[in-house]
N, CA, C and O atoms as CSV, one atom per row, in Angstrom:
chain,resi,resn,atom,element,x,y,z
A,1,MET,N,N,122.098,70.695,150.739
A,1,MET,CA,C,121.991,70.833,149.250
A,1,MET,C,C,121.358,69.751,148.607
A,1,MET,O,O,121.029,68.602,148.905
A,2,ILE,N,N,121.267,70.816,147.199
A,2,ILE,CA,C,120.532,69.018,146.295
A,2,ILE,C,C,121.904,69.495,145.279
A,2,ILE,O,O,122.272,70.668,145.221
A,3,LYS,N,N,122.634,68.265,144.435
A,3,LYS,CA,C,123.193,68.202,143.426
A,3,LYS,C,C,122.328,67.509,142.187
A,3,LYS,O,O,121.696,66.513,142.541
A,4,PHE,N,N,122.199,67.893,140.745
A,4,PHE,CA,C,121.931,66.904,139.815
A,4,PHE,C,C,122.342,68.110,138.888
A,4,PHE,O,O,122.591,69.312,138.805
A,5,ASN,N,N,122.225,66.856,138.234
A,5,ASN,CA,C,122.638,67.198,135.748
A,5,ASN,C,C,121.273,67.518,135.683
A,5,ASN,O,O,120.379,67.191,136.463
A,6,CYS,N,N,121.216,68.211,134.641
A,6,CYS,CA,C,120.615,68.433,133.602
A,6,CYS,C,C,119.867,67.435,132.840
A,6,CYS,O,O,120.782,67.057,132.109
A,7,THR,N,N,118.844,66.733,132.487
A,7,THR,CA,C,118.561,65.523,132.022
A,7,THR,C,C,119.040,65.795,130.334
A,7,THR,O,O,118.981,64.816,129.591
A,8,SER,N,N,119.279,66.474,130.041
A,8,SER,CA,C,119.062,66.808,129.092
A,8,SER,C,C,120.936,67.150,128.334
A,8,SER,O,O,121.272,66.428,127.395
A,9,CYS,N,N,121.636,67.899,128.688
A,9,CYS,CA,C,122.888,68.576,128.842
A,9,CYS,C,C,123.977,68.028,129.640
A,9,CYS,O,O,125.122,68.088,129.193
A,10,GLU,N,N,123.646,67.289,131.231
A,10,GLU,CA,C,124.261,67.164,132.077
A,10,GLU,C,C,125.309,68.681,132.792
A,10,GLU,O,O,126.130,68.690,133.709
A,11,GLN,N,N,124.776,69.890,131.825
A,11,GLN,CA,C,124.889,70.256,133.008
A,11,GLN,C,C,124.761,70.212,134.086
A,11,GLN,O,O,123.680,69.660,134.290
A,12,SER,N,N,125.544,70.645,135.603
A,12,SER,CA,C,125.742,70.565,136.286
A,12,SER,C,C,124.656,71.562,137.659
A,12,SER,O,O,125.185,72.663,137.815
A,13,TYR,N,N,123.775,71.449,138.294
A,13,TYR,CA,C,123.713,72.734,139.440
A,13,TYR,C,C,123.043,71.832,140.902
A,13,TYR,O,O,122.898,70.640,141.172
A,14,ARG,N,N,122.793,72.955,141.513
A,14,ARG,CA,C,123.418,73.130,143.637
A,14,ARG,C,C,122.183,73.671,143.966
A,14,ARG,O,O,121.960,74.813,143.565
A,15,VAL,N,N,121.388,73.129,144.569
A,15,VAL,CA,C,120.472,73.918,145.058
A,15,VAL,C,C,119.853,73.687,146.723
A,15,VAL,O,O,119.994,72.652,147.374
A,16,SER,N,N,119.225,74.804,147.134
A,16,SER,CA,C,118.976,74.578,148.290
A,16,SER,C,C,117.911,73.205,148.857
A,16,SER,O,O,118.231,72.342,148.041
A,17,ASP,N,N,117.130,72.723,149.538
A,17,ASP,CA,C,116.168,71.706,149.851
A,17,ASP,C,C,115.360,72.279,150.034
A,17,ASP,O,O,114.450,71.451,150.074
A,18,THR,N,N,115.010,73.069,150.175
A,18,THR,CA,C,113.697,73.178,149.999
A,18,THR,C,C,113.176,73.525,148.331
A,18,THR,O,O,111.948,73.556,148.247
A,19,TYR,N,N,113.642,73.689,147.495
A,19,TYR,CA,C,113.479,73.815,146.587
A,19,TYR,C,C,113.288,71.854,145.107
A,19,TYR,O,O,113.130,71.716,143.894
A,20,SER,N,N,113.425,71.030,146.138
A,20,SER,CA,C,112.777,70.183,146.137
A,20,SER,C,C,111.493,69.695,144.894
A,20,SER,O,O,110.383,70.218,144.803
A,21,GLY,N,N,111.825,69.002,144.362
A,21,GLY,CA,C,110.280,69.185,143.365
A,21,GLY,C,C,109.938,69.466,142.678
A,21,GLY,O,O,109.156,68.787,142.014
A,22,LYS,N,N,110.335,70.792,142.339
A,22,LYS,CA,C,110.066,72.035,141.904
A,22,LYS,C,C,110.803,71.855,140.340
A,22,LYS,O,O,111.982,71.561,140.145
A,23,LYS,N,N,109.791,72.111,139.338
A,23,LYS,CA,C,110.577,72.174,138.263
A,23,LYS,C,C,111.498,73.184,137.733
A,23,LYS,O,O,110.920,74.195,138.132
A,24,VAL,N,N,112.538,73.607,137.106
A,24,VAL,CA,C,113.241,74.679,137.018
A,24,VAL,C,C,114.291,73.992,135.287
A,24,VAL,O,O,114.658,72.931,134.782
A,25,ARG,N,N,114.321,75.000,135.113
A,25,ARG,CA,C,114.186,75.211,133.349
A,25,ARG,C,C,116.044,75.741,133.461
A,25,ARG,O,O,116.377,76.672,134.195
A,26,CYS,N,N,117.397,74.698,132.323
A,26,CYS,CA,C,118.186,74.235,132.175
A,26,CYS,C,C,118.565,76.292,131.711
A,26,CYS,O,O,117.751,77.052,131.186
A,27,LYS,N,N,119.761,76.581,132.068
A,27,LYS,CA,C,120.084,77.383,131.492
A,27,LYS,C,C,121.249,77.095,130.401
A,27,LYS,O,O,121.808,77.906,129.663
A,28,SER,N,N,121.413,75.939,130.499
A,28,SER,CA,C,122.126,75.807,128.938
A,28,SER,C,C,121.206,75.773,128.009
A,28,SER,O,O,121.019,76.544,127.068
A,29,CYS,N,N,120.468,74.532,128.434
A,29,CYS,CA,C,119.796,74.084,126.647
A,29,CYS,C,C,118.376,74.641,126.940
A,29,CYS,O,O,117.552,74.584,126.027
A,30,LYS,N,N,118.057,75.119,128.011
A,30,LYS,CA,C,116.594,75.325,128.701
A,30,LYS,C,C,115.224,74.765,128.550
A,30,LYS,O,O,114.147,75.351,128.446
A,31,SER,N,N,115.667,72.792,128.566
A,31,SER,CA,C,114.662,71.853,128.821
A,31,SER,C,C,114.514,72.681,130.138
A,31,SER,O,O,115.020,73.734,130.526
A,32,ILE,N,N,113.445,71.620,130.782
A,32,ILE,CA,C,112.578,71.443,131.645
A,32,ILE,C,C,113.046,70.403,132.926
A,32,ILE,O,O,112.628,69.247,132.978
A,33,ASN,N,N,113.612,70.754,133.550
A,33,ASN,CA,C,114.060,69.365,134.860
A,33,ASN,C,C,113.158,70.360,135.762
A,33,ASN,O,O,112.700,71.502,135.812
A,34,ILE,N,N,113.276,68.209,136.935
A,34,ILE,CA,C,112.324,68.845,137.897
A,34,ILE,C,C,113.468,68.249,139.556
A,34,ILE,O,O,113.943,67.133,139.765
A,35,ILE,N,N,113.522,68.963,140.046
A,35,ILE,CA,C,114.739,69.157,140.830
A,35,ILE,C,C,114.425,68.183,141.974
A,35,ILE,O,O,113.702,68.353,142.956
A,36,PRO,N,N,115.439,66.702,141.452
A,36,PRO,CA,C,115.065,65.443,143.195
A,36,PRO,C,C,115.092,65.378,144.685
A,36,PRO,O,O,115.964,66.016,145.275
A,37,SER,N,N,114.563,64.948,145.091
A,37,SER,CA,C,114.574,64.747,146.200
A,37,SER,C,C,115.392,64.751,146.831
A,37,SER,O,O,115.922,63.677,146.546
A,38,PRO,N,N,116.279,65.421,147.945
A,38,PRO,CA,C,117.094,65.065,148.646
A,38,PRO,C,C,117.596,63.565,148.696
A,38,PRO,O,O,118.514,63.037,148.067
A,39,GLU,N,N,116.838,63.103,149.507
A,39,GLU,CA,C,116.712,61.716,149.423
A,39,GLU,C,C,117.485,60.829,148.796
A,39,GLU,O,O,118.525,60.193,148.967
A,40,THR,N,N,116.158,61.087,147.576
A,40,THR,CA,C,116.749,60.605,145.845
A,40,THR,C,C,118.606,60.938,145.927
A,40,THR,O,O,119.513,60.106,145.921
A,41,GLN,N,N,118.683,62.219,145.989
A,41,GLN,CA,C,120.548,62.039,145.488
A,41,GLN,C,C,121.131,61.195,146.826
A,41,GLN,O,O,122.125,60.474,146.904
A,42,LYS,N,N,120.380,61.469,147.598
A,42,LYS,CA,C,121.752,60.187,148.581
A,42,LYS,C,C,121.703,58.951,148.031
A,42,LYS,O,O,122.756,58.315,148.075
A,43,THR,N,N,121.097,58.621,147.705
A,43,THR,CA,C,120.948,56.607,147.359
A,43,THR,C,C,121.291,56.289,145.504
A,43,THR,O,O,121.223,55.293,144.784
A,44,GLY,N,N,121.760,58.073,145.254
A,44,GLY,CA,C,122.659,57.482,143.760
A,44,GLY,C,C,121.516,57.733,142.428
A,44,GLY,O,O,121.962,57.926,141.296
A,45,CYS,N,N,120.076,57.709,142.680
A,45,CYS,CA,C,119.264,57.144,142.092
A,45,CYS,C,C,118.931,58.530,141.245
A,45,CYS,O,O,117.796,58.706,140.803
A,46,GLY,N,N,119.642,59.185,141.109
A,46,GLY,CA,C,119.238,60.713,140.409
A,46,GLY,C,C,119.904,60.067,138.792
A,46,GLY,O,O,119.452,59.890,137.661
A,47,ASP,N,N,121.322,59.852,139.554
A,47,ASP,CA,C,122.349,59.342,138.409
A,47,ASP,C,C,121.979,58.022,137.504
A,47,ASP,O,O,122.725,57.446,136.713
A,48,SER,N,N,121.067,57.807,137.730
A,48,SER,CA,C,120.519,56.736,137.799
A,48,SER,C,C,119.375,57.035,136.015
A,48,SER,O,O,119.453,56.666,134.843
A,49,ILE,N,N,118.613,57.739,136.704
A,49,ILE,CA,C,117.866,57.894,135.824
A,49,ILE,C,C,118.654,59.146,134.750
A,49,ILE,O,O,118.604,58.957,133.535
A,50,ALA,N,N,119.150,60.027,135.139
A,50,ALA,CA,C,120.119,61.120,134.265
A,50,ALA,C,C,120.514,60.200,133.046
A,50,ALA,O,O,120.225,60.434,131.873
A,51,ALA,N,N,121.337,58.937,133.596
A,51,ALA,CA,C,121.863,57.796,132.265
A,51,ALA,C,C,120.041,57.281,131.772
A,51,ALA,O,O,119.183,57.614,130.955
A,52,TYR,N,N,120.143,56.756,132.363
A,52,TYR,CA,C,118.736,56.301,131.583
A,52,TYR,C,C,118.029,57.354,130.288
A,52,TYR,O,O,117.532,56.987,129.223
A,53,ASN,N,N,118.221,58.971,130.907
A,53,ASN,CA,C,117.266,59.833,129.911
A,53,ASN,C,C,118.344,60.198,128.867
A,53,ASN,O,O,117.874,60.650,127.823
A,54,ASN,N,N,119.631,60.102,128.922
A,54,ASN,CA,C,120.546,60.325,127.855
A,54,ASN,C,C,120.314,59.412,127.090
A,54,ASN,O,O,120.110,59.798,125.939
A,55,LEU,N,N,120.248,58.157,127.272
A,55,LEU,CA,C,120.379,56.784,126.732
A,55,LEU,C,C,119.383,56.691,125.510
A,55,LEU,O,O,119.493,56.588,124.288
A,56,LEU,N,N,118.410,56.771,126.382
A,56,LEU,CA,C,116.749,57.135,125.526
A,56,LEU,C,C,116.928,58.388,124.949
A,56,LEU,O,O,116.440,57.785,123.993
A,57,LYS,N,N,117.185,59.801,124.466
A,57,LYS,CA,C,117.812,60.760,123.644
A,57,LYS,C,C,118.117,60.062,122.502
A,57,LYS,O,O,117.514,59.850,121.450
A,58,GLU,N,N,119.632,59.622,123.127
A,58,GLU,CA,C,120.155,59.295,122.012
A,58,GLU,C,C,119.716,58.001,120.896
A,58,GLU,O,O,119.788,58.022,119.668
A,59,LEU,N,N,119.229,56.860,121.823
A,59,LEU,CA,C,117.983,56.120,120.597
A,59,LEU,C,C,117.273,56.452,119.673
A,59,LEU,O,O,117.126,55.960,118.554
A,60,LEU,N,N,116.651,57.640,120.346
A,60,LEU,CA,C,115.401,58.346,119.474
A,60,LEU,C,C,116.299,59.041,118.454
A,60,LEU,O,O,116.044,58.732,117.290
A,61,LYS,N,N,117.112,59.752,118.600
A,61,LYS,CA,C,118.422,60.654,118.078
A,61,LYS,C,C,118.120,59.306,116.813
A,61,LYS,O,O,117.220,59.320,115.973
A,62,ALA,N,N,119.272,58.109,117.029
A,62,ALA,CA,C,120.025,57.561,115.986
A,62,ALA,C,C,118.119,57.003,115.130
A,62,ALA,O,O,117.975,56.888,113.913
A,63,GLU,N,N,116.987,56.770,116.145
A,63,GLU,CA,C,116.070,56.346,115.175
A,63,GLU,C,C,115.701,57.231,114.087
A,63,GLU,O,O,115.759,56.959,112.887
A,64,LYS,N,N,115.326,58.282,114.602
A,64,LYS,CA,C,115.421,59.236,113.392
A,64,LYS,C,C,116.185,59.191,112.015
A,64,LYS,O,O,115.608,59.183,110.928
A,65,HIS,N,N,117.979,59.152,112.244
A,65,HIS,CA,C,118.522,59.393,111.424
A,65,HIS,C,C,118.167,57.776,110.489
A,65,HIS,O,O,118.598,57.771,109.337
A,66,SER,N,N,117.454,56.537,110.943
A,66,SER,CA,C,117.820,54.906,110.515
A,66,SER,C,C,116.811,55.239,108.900
A,66,SER,O,O,115.872,55.978,108.606
A,67,PRO,N,N,117.505,54.406,108.307
A,67,PRO,CA,C,117.010,54.443,107.184
A,67,PRO,C,C,115.581,53.091,107.007
A,67,PRO,O,O,115.474,52.013,107.592
A,68,THR,N,N,114.734,53.695,106.042
A,68,THR,CA,C,113.111,52.632,106.434
A,68,THR,C,C,113.479,52.067,105.360
A,68,THR,O,O,113.883,52.385,104.241
A,69,VAL,N,N,113.022,50.254,106.541
A,69,VAL,CA,C,113.235,49.505,105.672
A,69,VAL,C,C,111.693,48.781,105.471
A,69,VAL,O,O,110.704,48.758,106.204
A,70,GLU,N,N,111.912,48.331,104.424
A,70,GLU,CA,C,110.317,47.517,104.075
A,70,GLU,C,C,110.053,45.995,103.579
A,70,GLU,O,O,110.545,45.189,102.788
A,71,MET,N,N,109.260,46.057,104.270
A,71,MET,CA,C,109.110,44.366,104.530
A,71,MET,C,C,108.942,43.596,103.349
A,71,MET,O,O,108.597,44.291,102.393
A,72,GLU,N,N,109.056,42.553,103.135
A,72,GLU,CA,C,108.095,41.764,101.601
A,72,GLU,C,C,106.862,40.851,102.131
A,72,GLU,O,O,107.046,39.950,102.949
A,73,SER,N,N,105.743,41.129,101.657
A,73,SER,CA,C,104.643,40.040,102.344
A,73,SER,C,C,104.891,38.541,101.743
A,73,SER,O,O,104.190,37.601,102.118
């Protein structure tokens, strides 16, 4: 069995190894995820990638709400 979390909302899933590499839509937030391989799951890399994706998403969200700064020449 492969255990993984949605890269957007962290909803957890558990699927058969036969679904490795397939795309799946999260039932919670509707984002598309790629099911990791069983090897990736065993090494813990999937958690690191999910954490990186969440950090990137938060940074992009903060960037959208940050004020515009103009530089003087």
